[in-house]
mmCIF file as Biopython writes it, N, C-alpha, C and O atoms, coordinates in Angstrom:
data_model
#
loop_
_atom_site.group_PDB
_atom_site.id
_atom_site.type_symbol
_atom_site.label_atom_id
_atom_site.label_alt_id
_atom_site.label_comp_id
_atom_site.label_asym_id
_atom_site.label_entity_id
_atom_site.label_seq_id
_atom_site.pdbx_PDB_ins_code
_atom_site.Cartn_x
_atom_site.Cartn_y
_atom_site.Cartn_z
_atom_site.occupancy
_atom_site.B_iso_or_equiv
_atom_site.auth_seq_id
_atom_site.auth_asym_id
_atom_site.pdbx_PDB_model_num
ATOM 1   N N  . MET A ? 1  ? 70.051 91.531  110.551 1.0 0.0 1  A 1 
ATOM 2   C CA . MET A ? 1  ? 69.863 92.643  111.482 1.0 0.0 1  A 1 
ATOM 3   C C  . MET A ? 1  ? 70.955 92.584  112.533 1.0 0.0 1  A 1 
ATOM 4   O O  . MET A ? 1  ? 71.186 91.551  113.161 1.0 0.0 1  A 1 
ATOM 5   N N  . SER A ? 2  ? 71.596 93.677  112.703 1.0 0.0 2  A 1 
ATOM 6   C CA . SER A ? 2  ? 72.628 93.768  113.720 1.0 0.0 2  A 1 
ATOM 7   C C  . SER A ? 2  ? 72.027 94.391  114.977 1.0 0.0 2  A 1 
ATOM 8   O O  . SER A ? 2  ? 71.744 95.588  115.039 1.0 0.0 2  A 1 
ATOM 9   N N  . LEU A ? 3  ? 71.849 93.551  115.948 1.0 0.0 3  A 1 
ATOM 10  C CA . LEU A ? 3  ? 71.273 94.028  117.204 1.0 0.0 3  A 1 
ATOM 11  C C  . LEU A ? 3  ? 72.175 95.092  117.834 1.0 0.0 3  A 1 
ATOM 12  O O  . LEU A ? 3  ? 71.698 96.059  118.427 1.0 0.0 3  A 1 
ATOM 13  N N  . GLU A ? 4  ? 73.470 94.896  117.694 1.0 0.0 4  A 1 
ATOM 14  C CA . GLU A ? 4  ? 74.425 95.863  118.248 1.0 0.0 4  A 1 
ATOM 15  C C  . GLU A ? 4  ? 74.273 97.233  117.582 1.0 0.0 4  A 1 
ATOM 16  O O  . GLU A ? 4  ? 74.295 98.263  118.257 1.0 0.0 4  A 1 
ATOM 17  N N  . GLU A ? 5  ? 74.119 97.240  116.260 1.0 0.0 5  A 1 
ATOM 18  C CA . GLU A ? 5  ? 73.963 98.513  115.541 1.0 0.0 5  A 1 
ATOM 19  C C  . GLU A ? 5  ? 72.648 99.192  115.900 1.0 0.0 5  A 1 
ATOM 20  O O  . GLU A ? 5  ? 72.595 100.415 116.030 1.0 0.0 5  A 1 
ATOM 21  N N  . ARG A ? 6  ? 71.598 98.411  116.058 1.0 0.0 6  A 1 
ATOM 22  C CA . ARG A ? 6  ? 70.302 98.989  116.449 1.0 0.0 6  A 1 
ATOM 23  C C  . ARG A ? 6  ? 70.387 99.576  117.863 1.0 0.0 6  A 1 
ATOM 24  O O  . ARG A ? 6  ? 69.794 100.618 118.140 1.0 0.0 6  A 1 
ATOM 25  N N  . ALA A ? 7  ? 71.120 98.908  118.749 1.0 0.0 7  A 1 
ATOM 26  C CA . ALA A ? 7  ? 71.292 99.420  120.111 1.0 0.0 7  A 1 
ATOM 27  C C  . ALA A ? 7  ? 72.059 100.739 120.092 1.0 0.0 7  A 1 
ATOM 28  O O  . ALA A ? 7  ? 71.725 101.668 120.827 1.0 0.0 7  A 1 
ATOM 29  N N  . LYS A ? 8  ? 73.086 100.816 119.253 1.0 0.0 8  A 1 
ATOM 30  C CA . LYS A ? 8  ? 73.857 102.059 119.139 1.0 0.0 8  A 1 
ATOM 31  C C  . LYS A ? 8  ? 72.981 103.183 118.603 1.0 0.0 8  A 1 
ATOM 32  O O  . LYS A ? 8  ? 73.071 104.322 119.061 1.0 0.0 8  A 1 
ATOM 33  N N  . ALA A ? 9  ? 72.128 102.856 117.623 1.0 0.0 9  A 1 
ATOM 34  C CA . ALA A ? 9  ? 71.238 103.860 117.049 1.0 0.0 9  A 1 
ATOM 35  C C  . ALA A ? 9  ? 70.252 104.374 118.099 1.0 0.0 9  A 1 
ATOM 36  O O  . ALA A ? 9  ? 69.993 105.574 118.189 1.0 0.0 9  A 1 
ATOM 37  N N  . THR A ? 10 ? 69.712 103.457 118.881 1.0 0.0 10 A 1 
ATOM 38  C CA . THR A ? 10 ? 68.771 103.842 119.930 1.0 0.0 10 A 1 
ATOM 39  C C  . THR A ? 10 ? 69.466 104.696 120.988 1.0 0.0 10 A 1 
ATOM 40  O O  . THR A ? 10 ? 68.907 105.682 121.468 1.0 0.0 10 A 1 
ATOM 41  N N  . ALA A ? 11 ? 70.679 104.311 121.342 1.0 0.0 11 A 1 
ATOM 42  C CA . ALA A ? 11 ? 71.437 105.090 122.331 1.0 0.0 11 A 1 
ATOM 43  C C  . ALA A ? 11 ? 71.710 106.498 121.822 1.0 0.0 11 A 1 
ATOM 44  O O  . ALA A ? 11 ? 71.612 107.463 122.580 1.0 0.0 11 A 1 
ATOM 45  N N  . LYS A ? 12 ? 72.052 106.621 120.540 1.0 0.0 12 A 1 
ATOM 46  C CA . LYS A ? 12 ? 72.325 107.938 119.958 1.0 0.0 12 A 1 
ATOM 47  C C  . LYS A ? 12 ? 71.055 108.794 119.977 1.0 0.0 12 A 1 
ATOM 48  O O  . LYS A ? 12 ? 71.112 109.994 120.243 1.0 0.0 12 A 1 
ATOM 49  N N  . ASN A ? 13 ? 69.919 108.171 119.696 1.0 0.0 13 A 1 
ATOM 50  C CA . ASN A ? 13 ? 68.650 108.884 119.710 1.0 0.0 13 A 1 
ATOM 51  C C  . ASN A ? 13 ? 68.317 109.372 121.119 1.0 0.0 13 A 1 
ATOM 52  O O  . ASN A ? 13 ? 67.911 110.520 121.301 1.0 0.0 13 A 1 
ATOM 53  N N  . VAL A ? 14 ? 68.485 108.511 122.103 1.0 0.0 14 A 1 
ATOM 54  C CA . VAL A ? 14 ? 68.208 108.881 123.505 1.0 0.0 14 A 1 
ATOM 55  C C  . VAL A ? 14 ? 69.156 109.988 123.948 1.0 0.0 14 A 1 
ATOM 56  O O  . VAL A ? 14 ? 68.743 110.944 124.605 1.0 0.0 14 A 1 
ATOM 57  N N  . GLU A ? 15 ? 70.425 109.854 123.586 1.0 0.0 15 A 1 
ATOM 58  C CA . GLU A ? 15 ? 71.410 110.885 123.929 1.0 0.0 15 A 1 
ATOM 59  C C  . GLU A ? 15 ? 71.004 112.230 123.324 1.0 0.0 15 A 1 
ATOM 60  O O  . GLU A ? 15 ? 71.101 113.270 123.975 1.0 0.0 15 A 1 
ATOM 61  N N  . GLY A ? 16 ? 70.552 112.194 122.079 1.0 0.0 16 A 1 
ATOM 62  C CA . GLY A ? 16 ? 70.126 113.423 121.408 1.0 0.0 16 A 1 
ATOM 63  C C  . GLY A ? 16 ? 68.915 114.046 122.073 1.0 0.0 16 A 1 
ATOM 64  O O  . GLY A ? 16 ? 68.851 115.265 122.236 1.0 0.0 16 A 1 
ATOM 65  N N  . LYS A ? 17 ? 67.956 113.220 122.458 1.0 0.0 17 A 1 
ATOM 66  C CA . LYS A ? 17 ? 66.762 113.747 123.126 1.0 0.0 17 A 1 
ATOM 67  C C  . LYS A ? 17 ? 67.127 114.395 124.452 1.0 0.0 17 A 1 
ATOM 68  O O  . LYS A ? 17 ? 66.602 115.451 124.804 1.0 0.0 17 A 1 
ATOM 69  N N  . ALA A ? 18 ? 68.030 113.756 125.182 1.0 0.0 18 A 1 
ATOM 70  C CA . ALA A ? 18 ? 68.456 114.313 126.474 1.0 0.0 18 A 1 
ATOM 71  C C  . ALA A ? 18 ? 69.183 115.635 126.278 1.0 0.0 18 A 1 
ATOM 72  O O  . ALA A ? 18 ? 68.959 116.590 127.021 1.0 0.0 18 A 1 
ATOM 73  N N  . GLN A ? 19 ? 70.055 115.687 125.272 1.0 0.0 19 A 1 
ATOM 74  C CA . GLN A ? 19 ? 70.805 116.922 125.036 1.0 0.0 19 A 1 
ATOM 75  C C  . GLN A ? 19 ? 69.866 118.035 124.569 1.0 0.0 19 A 1 
ATOM 76  O O  . GLN A ? 19 ? 70.011 119.186 124.981 1.0 0.0 19 A 1 
ATOM 77  N N  . GLU A ? 20 ? 68.922 117.699 123.725 1.0 0.0 20 A 1 
ATOM 78  C CA . GLU A ? 20 ? 67.957 118.708 123.271 1.0 0.0 20 A 1 
ATOM 79  C C  . GLU A ? 20 ? 67.126 119.223 124.450 1.0 0.0 20 A 1 
ATOM 80  O O  . GLU A ? 20 ? 66.881 120.424 124.562 1.0 0.0 20 A 1 
ATOM 81  N N  . ALA A ? 21 ? 66.695 118.316 125.325 1.0 0.0 21 A 1 
ATOM 82  C CA . ALA A ? 21 ? 65.912 118.721 126.499 1.0 0.0 21 A 1 
ATOM 83  C C  . ALA A ? 21 ? 66.732 119.631 127.407 1.0 0.0 21 A 1 
ATOM 84  O O  . ALA A ? 21 ? 66.220 120.621 127.932 1.0 0.0 21 A 1 
ATOM 85  N N  . LEU A ? 22 ? 68.000 119.292 127.588 1.0 0.0 22 A 1 
ATOM 86  C CA . LEU A ? 22 ? 68.880 120.142 128.393 1.0 0.0 22 A 1 
ATOM 87  C C  . LEU A ? 22 ? 68.988 121.532 127.770 1.0 0.0 22 A 1 
ATOM 88  O O  . LEU A ? 22 ? 68.933 122.545 128.466 1.0 0.0 22 A 1 
ATOM 89  N N  . GLY A ? 23 ? 69.142 121.560 126.457 1.0 0.0 23 A 1 
ATOM 90  C CA . GLY A ? 23 ? 69.208 122.841 125.755 1.0 0.0 23 A 1 
ATOM 91  C C  . GLY A ? 23 ? 67.928 123.644 125.913 1.0 0.0 23 A 1 
ATOM 92  O O  . GLY A ? 23 ? 67.966 124.869 126.029 1.0 0.0 23 A 1 
ATOM 93  N N  . ASN A ? 24 ? 66.789 122.946 125.917 1.0 0.0 24 A 1 
ATOM 94  C CA . ASN A ? 24 ? 65.510 123.637 126.111 1.0 0.0 24 A 1 
ATOM 95  C C  . ASN A ? 24 ? 65.419 124.237 127.508 1.0 0.0 24 A 1 
ATOM 96  O O  . ASN A ? 24 ? 64.932 125.354 127.685 1.0 0.0 24 A 1 
ATOM 97  N N  . VAL A ? 25 ? 65.895 123.483 128.503 1.0 0.0 25 A 1 
ATOM 98  C CA . VAL A ? 25 ? 65.832 123.945 129.890 1.0 0.0 25 A 1 
ATOM 99  C C  . VAL A ? 25 ? 66.772 125.127 130.115 1.0 0.0 25 A 1 
ATOM 100 O O  . VAL A ? 25 ? 66.410 126.110 130.762 1.0 0.0 25 A 1 
ATOM 101 N N  . THR A ? 26 ? 67.979 125.016 129.574 1.0 0.0 26 A 1 
ATOM 102 C CA . THR A ? 26 ? 68.976 126.063 129.794 1.0 0.0 26 A 1 
ATOM 103 C C  . THR A ? 26 ? 68.877 127.204 128.785 1.0 0.0 26 A 1 
ATOM 104 O O  . THR A ? 26 ? 69.487 128.258 128.967 1.0 0.0 26 A 1 
ATOM 105 N N  . GLY A ? 27 ? 68.106 126.987 127.721 1.0 0.0 27 A 1 
ATOM 106 C CA . GLY A ? 27 ? 67.999 128.014 126.689 1.0 0.0 27 A 1 
ATOM 107 C C  . GLY A ? 27 ? 69.212 128.068 125.781 1.0 0.0 27 A 1 
ATOM 108 O O  . GLY A ? 27 ? 69.469 129.093 125.151 1.0 0.0 27 A 1 
ATOM 109 N N  . ASP A ? 28 ? 69.959 126.978 125.706 1.0 0.0 28 A 1 
ATOM 110 C CA . ASP A ? 28 ? 71.176 126.929 124.889 1.0 0.0 28 A 1 
ATOM 111 C C  . ASP A ? 28 ? 70.838 126.385 123.500 1.0 0.0 28 A 1 
ATOM 112 O O  . ASP A ? 28 ? 70.584 125.190 123.349 1.0 0.0 28 A 1 
ATOM 113 N N  . PRO A ? 29 ? 70.832 127.248 122.490 1.0 0.0 29 A 1 
ATOM 114 C CA . PRO A ? 29 ? 70.468 126.790 121.146 1.0 0.0 29 A 1 
ATOM 115 C C  . PRO A ? 29 ? 71.469 125.798 120.553 1.0 0.0 29 A 1 
ATOM 116 O O  . PRO A ? 29 ? 71.102 124.971 119.719 1.0 0.0 29 A 1 
ATOM 117 N N  . GLN A ? 30 ? 72.730 125.878 120.979 1.0 0.0 30 A 1 
ATOM 118 C CA . GLN A ? 30 ? 73.732 124.931 120.473 1.0 0.0 30 A 1 
ATOM 119 C C  . GLN A ? 30 ? 73.428 123.517 120.961 1.0 0.0 30 A 1 
ATOM 120 O O  . GLN A ? 30 ? 73.501 122.567 120.181 1.0 0.0 30 A 1 
ATOM 121 N N  . ASP A ? 31 ? 73.089 123.367 122.237 1.0 0.0 31 A 1 
ATOM 122 C CA . ASP A ? 31 ? 72.703 122.053 122.762 1.0 0.0 31 A 1 
ATOM 123 C C  . ASP A ? 31 ? 71.441 121.540 122.070 1.0 0.0 31 A 1 
ATOM 124 O O  . ASP A ? 31 ? 71.331 120.354 121.760 1.0 0.0 31 A 1 
ATOM 125 N N  . GLN A ? 32 ? 70.507 122.427 121.835 1.0 0.0 32 A 1 
ATOM 126 C CA . GLN A ? 32 ? 69.277 122.025 121.151 1.0 0.0 32 A 1 
ATOM 127 C C  . GLN A ? 32 ? 69.599 121.483 119.757 1.0 0.0 32 A 1 
ATOM 128 O O  . GLN A ? 32 ? 69.105 120.425 119.367 1.0 0.0 32 A 1 
ATOM 129 N N  . ALA A ? 33 ? 70.415 122.201 119.023 1.0 0.0 33 A 1 
ATOM 130 C CA . ALA A ? 33 ? 70.767 121.800 117.655 1.0 0.0 33 A 1 
ATOM 131 C C  . ALA A ? 33 ? 71.576 120.509 117.639 1.0 0.0 33 A 1 
ATOM 132 O O  . ALA A ? 33 ? 71.334 119.635 116.806 1.0 0.0 33 A 1 
ATOM 133 N N  . GLU A ? 34 ? 72.526 120.386 118.548 1.0 0.0 34 A 1 
ATOM 134 C CA . GLU A ? 34 ? 73.335 119.168 118.605 1.0 0.0 34 A 1 
ATOM 135 C C  . GLU A ? 34 ? 72.477 117.964 118.990 1.0 0.0 34 A 1 
ATOM 136 O O  . GLU A ? 34 ? 72.681 116.862 118.481 1.0 0.0 34 A 1 
ATOM 137 N N  . GLY A ? 35 ? 71.531 118.177 119.878 1.0 0.0 35 A 1 
ATOM 138 C CA . GLY A ? 35 ? 70.624 117.107 120.278 1.0 0.0 35 A 1 
ATOM 139 C C  . GLY A ? 35 ? 69.766 116.640 119.115 1.0 0.0 35 A 1 
ATOM 140 O O  . GLY A ? 35 ? 69.578 115.440 118.915 1.0 0.0 35 A 1 
ATOM 141 N N  . LYS A ? 36 ? 69.251 117.584 118.355 1.0 0.0 36 A 1 
ATOM 142 C CA . LYS A ? 36 ? 68.447 117.234 117.183 1.0 0.0 36 A 1 
ATOM 143 C C  . LYS A ? 36 ? 69.299 116.493 116.154 1.0 0.0 36 A 1 
ATOM 144 O O  . LYS A ? 36 ? 68.833 115.538 115.532 1.0 0.0 36 A 1 
ATOM 145 N N  . ALA A ? 37 ? 70.532 116.928 115.976 1.0 0.0 37 A 1 
ATOM 146 C CA . ALA A ? 37 ? 71.427 116.274 115.010 1.0 0.0 37 A 1 
ATOM 147 C C  . ALA A ? 37 ? 71.700 114.827 115.427 1.0 0.0 37 A 1 
ATOM 148 O O  . ALA A ? 37 ? 71.739 113.934 114.580 1.0 0.0 37 A 1 
ATOM 149 N N  . LYS A ? 38 ? 71.885 114.599 116.705 1.0 0.0 38 A 1 
ATOM 150 C CA . LYS A ? 38 ? 72.119 113.231 117.182 1.0 0.0 38 A 1 
ATOM 151 C C  . LYS A ? 38 ? 70.887 112.356 116.966 1.0 0.0 38 A 1 
ATOM 152 O O  . LYS A ? 38 ? 71.010 111.168 116.667 1.0 0.0 38 A 1 
ATOM 153 N N  . GLN A ? 39 ? 69.715 112.936 117.116 1.0 0.0 39 A 1 
ATOM 154 C CA . GLN A ? 39 ? 68.490 112.183 116.875 1.0 0.0 39 A 1 
ATOM 155 C C  . GLN A ? 39 ? 68.383 111.796 115.401 1.0 0.0 39 A 1 
ATOM 156 O O  . GLN A ? 39 ? 67.985 110.677 115.077 1.0 0.0 39 A 1 
ATOM 157 N N  . VAL A ? 40 ? 68.733 112.710 114.521 1.0 0.0 40 A 1 
ATOM 158 C CA . VAL A ? 40 ? 68.707 112.426 113.089 1.0 0.0 40 A 1 
ATOM 159 C C  . VAL A ? 40 ? 69.713 111.321 112.758 1.0 0.0 40 A 1 
ATOM 160 O O  . VAL A ? 40 ? 69.431 110.438 111.947 1.0 0.0 40 A 1 
ATOM 161 N N  . GLU A ? 41 ? 70.869 111.376 113.381 1.0 0.0 41 A 1 
ATOM 162 C CA . GLU A ? 41 ? 71.876 110.333 113.166 1.0 0.0 41 A 1 
ATOM 163 C C  . GLU A ? 41 ? 71.339 108.973 113.610 1.0 0.0 41 A 1 
ATOM 164 O O  . GLU A ? 41 ? 71.524 107.974 112.915 1.0 0.0 41 A 1 
ATOM 165 N N  . GLY A ? 42 ? 70.685 108.935 114.751 1.0 0.0 42 A 1 
ATOM 166 C CA . GLY A ? 42 ? 70.106 107.685 115.240 1.0 0.0 42 A 1 
ATOM 167 C C  . GLY A ? 42 ? 69.045 107.155 114.293 1.0 0.0 42 A 1 
ATOM 168 O O  . GLY A ? 42 ? 68.978 105.950 114.049 1.0 0.0 42 A 1 
ATOM 169 N N  . GLN A ? 43 ? 68.217 108.039 113.757 1.0 0.0 43 A 1 
ATOM 170 C CA . GLN A ? 43 ? 67.182 107.628 112.805 1.0 0.0 43 A 1 
ATOM 171 C C  . GLN A ? 43 ? 67.817 107.106 111.519 1.0 0.0 43 A 1 
ATOM 172 O O  . GLN A ? 43 ? 67.332 106.138 110.934 1.0 0.0 43 A 1 
ATOM 173 N N  . ALA A ? 44 ? 68.892 107.739 111.081 1.0 0.0 44 A 1 
ATOM 174 C CA . ALA A ? 44 ? 69.581 107.293 109.868 1.0 0.0 44 A 1 
ATOM 175 C C  . ALA A ? 44 ? 70.186 105.907 110.070 1.0 0.0 44 A 1 
ATOM 176 O O  . ALA A ? 44 ? 70.149 105.069 109.170 1.0 0.0 44 A 1 
ATOM 177 N N  . ARG A ? 45 ? 70.737 105.675 111.243 1.0 0.0 45 A 1 
ATOM 178 C CA . ARG A ? 45 ? 71.305 104.350 111.530 1.0 0.0 45 A 1 
ATOM 179 C C  . ARG A ? 45 ? 70.212 103.281 111.512 1.0 0.0 45 A 1 
ATOM 180 O O  . ARG A ? 45 ? 70.421 102.183 110.997 1.0 0.0 45 A 1 
ATOM 181 N N  . HIS A ? 46 ? 69.055 103.604 112.070 1.0 0.0 46 A 1 
ATOM 182 C CA . HIS A ? 46 ? 67.935 102.659 112.047 1.0 0.0 46 A 1 
ATOM 183 C C  . HIS A ? 46 ? 67.509 102.388 110.606 1.0 0.0 46 A 1 
ATOM 184 O O  . HIS A ? 46 ? 67.253 101.241 110.237 1.0 0.0 46 A 1 
ATOM 185 N N  . ALA A ? 47 ? 67.433 103.434 109.799 1.0 0.0 47 A 1 
ATOM 186 C CA . ALA A ? 47 ? 67.025 103.278 108.401 1.0 0.0 47 A 1 
ATOM 187 C C  . ALA A ? 47 ? 68.017 102.394 107.650 1.0 0.0 47 A 1 
ATOM 188 O O  . ALA A ? 47 ? 67.621 101.564 106.831 1.0 0.0 47 A 1 
ATOM 189 N N  . LYS A ? 48 ? 69.296 102.574 107.930 1.0 0.0 48 A 1 
ATOM 190 C CA . LYS A ? 48 ? 70.318 101.744 107.290 1.0 0.0 48 A 1 
ATOM 191 C C  . LYS A ? 48 ? 70.112 100.275 107.646 1.0 0.0 48 A 1 
ATOM 192 O O  . LYS A ? 48 ? 70.203 99.406  106.778 1.0 0.0 48 A 1 
ATOM 193 N N  . GLU A ? 49 ? 69.840 100.000 108.896 1.0 0.0 49 A 1 
ATOM 194 C CA . GLU A ? 49 ? 69.605 98.620  109.327 1.0 0.0 49 A 1 
ATOM 195 C C  . GLU A ? 49 ? 68.335 98.057  108.696 1.0 0.0 49 A 1 
ATOM 196 O O  . GLU A ? 49 ? 68.279 96.874  108.359 1.0 0.0 49 A 1 
ATOM 197 N N  . ASP A ? 50 ? 67.316 98.901  108.534 1.0 0.0 50 A 1 
ATOM 198 C CA . ASP A ? 50 ? 66.085 98.460  107.879 1.0 0.0 50 A 1 
ATOM 199 C C  . ASP A ? 50 ? 66.367 98.047  106.434 1.0 0.0 50 A 1 
ATOM 200 O O  . ASP A ? 50 ? 65.857 97.030  105.964 1.0 0.0 50 A 1 
ATOM 201 N N  . VAL A ? 51 ? 67.171 98.830  105.743 1.0 0.0 51 A 1 
ATOM 202 C CA . VAL A ? 51 ? 67.528 98.509  104.357 1.0 0.0 51 A 1 
ATOM 203 C C  . VAL A ? 51 ? 68.307 97.203  104.305 1.0 0.0 51 A 1 
ATOM 204 O O  . VAL A ? 51 ? 68.033 96.346  103.465 1.0 0.0 51 A 1 
ATOM 205 N N  . LYS A ? 52 ? 69.267 97.050  105.190 1.0 0.0 52 A 1 
ATOM 206 C CA . LYS A ? 52 ? 70.046 95.810  105.228 1.0 0.0 52 A 1 
ATOM 207 C C  . LYS A ? 52 ? 69.139 94.608  105.480 1.0 0.0 52 A 1 
ATOM 208 O O  . LYS A ? 52 ? 69.306 93.568  104.843 1.0 0.0 52 A 1 
ATOM 209 N N  . ASP A ? 53 ? 68.194 94.734  106.391 1.0 0.0 53 A 1 
ATOM 210 C CA . ASP A ? 53 ? 67.251 93.649  106.689 1.0 0.0 53 A 1 
ATOM 211 C C  . ASP A ? 53 ? 66.412 93.305  105.466 1.0 0.0 53 A 1 
ATOM 212 O O  . ASP A ? 53 ? 66.186 92.133  105.167 1.0 0.0 53 A 1 
ATOM 213 N N  . GLU A ? 54 ? 65.954 94.334  104.764 1.0 0.0 54 A 1 
ATOM 214 C CA . GLU A ? 54 ? 65.111 94.109  103.587 1.0 0.0 54 A 1 
ATOM 215 C C  . GLU A ? 54 ? 65.902 93.412  102.478 1.0 0.0 54 A 1 
ATOM 216 O O  . GLU A ? 54 ? 65.377 92.521  101.810 1.0 0.0 54 A 1 
ATOM 217 N N  . VAL A ? 55 ? 67.140 93.807  102.282 1.0 0.0 55 A 1 
ATOM 218 C CA . VAL A ? 55 ? 67.989 93.164  101.270 1.0 0.0 55 A 1 
ATOM 219 C C  . VAL A ? 55 ? 68.204 91.705  101.617 1.0 0.0 55 A 1 
ATOM 220 O O  . VAL A ? 55 ? 68.085 90.838  100.750 1.0 0.0 55 A 1 
ATOM 221 N N  . LYS A ? 56 ? 68.516 91.422  102.863 1.0 0.0 56 A 1 
ATOM 222 C CA . LYS A ? 56 ? 68.710 90.023  103.292 1.0 0.0 56 A 1 
ATOM 223 C C  . LYS A ? 56 ? 67.442 89.207  103.097 1.0 0.0 56 A 1 
ATOM 224 O O  . LYS A ? 56 ? 67.485 88.054  102.667 1.0 0.0 56 A 1 
ATOM 225 N N  . LYS A ? 57 ? 66.317 89.824  103.420 1.0 0.0 57 A 1 
ATOM 226 C CA . LYS A ? 57 ? 65.028 89.136  103.276 1.0 0.0 57 A 1 
ATOM 227 C C  . LYS A ? 57 ? 64.763 88.779  101.800 1.0 0.0 57 A 1 
ATOM 228 O O  . LYS A ? 57 ? 64.298 87.681  101.495 1.0 0.0 57 A 1 
ATOM 229 N N  . ASN A ? 58 ? 65.058 89.706  100.908 1.0 0.0 58 A 1 
ATOM 230 C CA . ASN A ? 58 ? 64.802 89.508  99.488  1.0 0.0 58 A 1 
ATOM 231 C C  . ASN A ? 58 ? 65.790 88.541  98.840  1.0 0.0 58 A 1 
ATOM 232 O O  . ASN A ? 58 ? 65.485 87.946  97.807  1.0 0.0 58 A 1 
ATOM 233 N N  . LEU A ? 59 ? 66.955 88.382  99.430  1.0 0.0 59 A 1 
ATOM 234 C CA . LEU A ? 59 ? 67.941 87.442  98.889  1.0 0.0 59 A 1 
ATOM 235 C C  . LEU A ? 59 ? 67.594 86.002  99.233  1.0 0.0 59 A 1 
ATOM 236 O O  . LEU A ? 59 ? 68.046 85.077  98.559  1.0 0.0 59 A 1 
ATOM 237 N N  . ASN A ? 60 ? 66.811 85.808  100.259 1.0 0.0 60 A 1 
ATOM 238 C CA . ASN A ? 60 ? 66.449 84.442  100.676 1.0 0.0 60 A 1 
ATOM 239 C C  . ASN A ? 60 ? 65.218 83.956  100.008 1.0 0.0 60 A 1 
ATOM 240 O O  . ASN A ? 60 ? 64.787 82.829  100.254 1.0 0.0 60 A 1 
#
């Protein structure tokens, strides 16, 4: 497990939530969409780390 990669994924998710919230407040659909996309990217990074952890676990 790469703690650094998990931290980056969490940061991307938080950044996306903030951008989506800003888009909701301002009514900007582009900010909303970009925020959601960043959240999906953060979730994908977490999933990748989960797979890597599972592979390492099964190799031992």
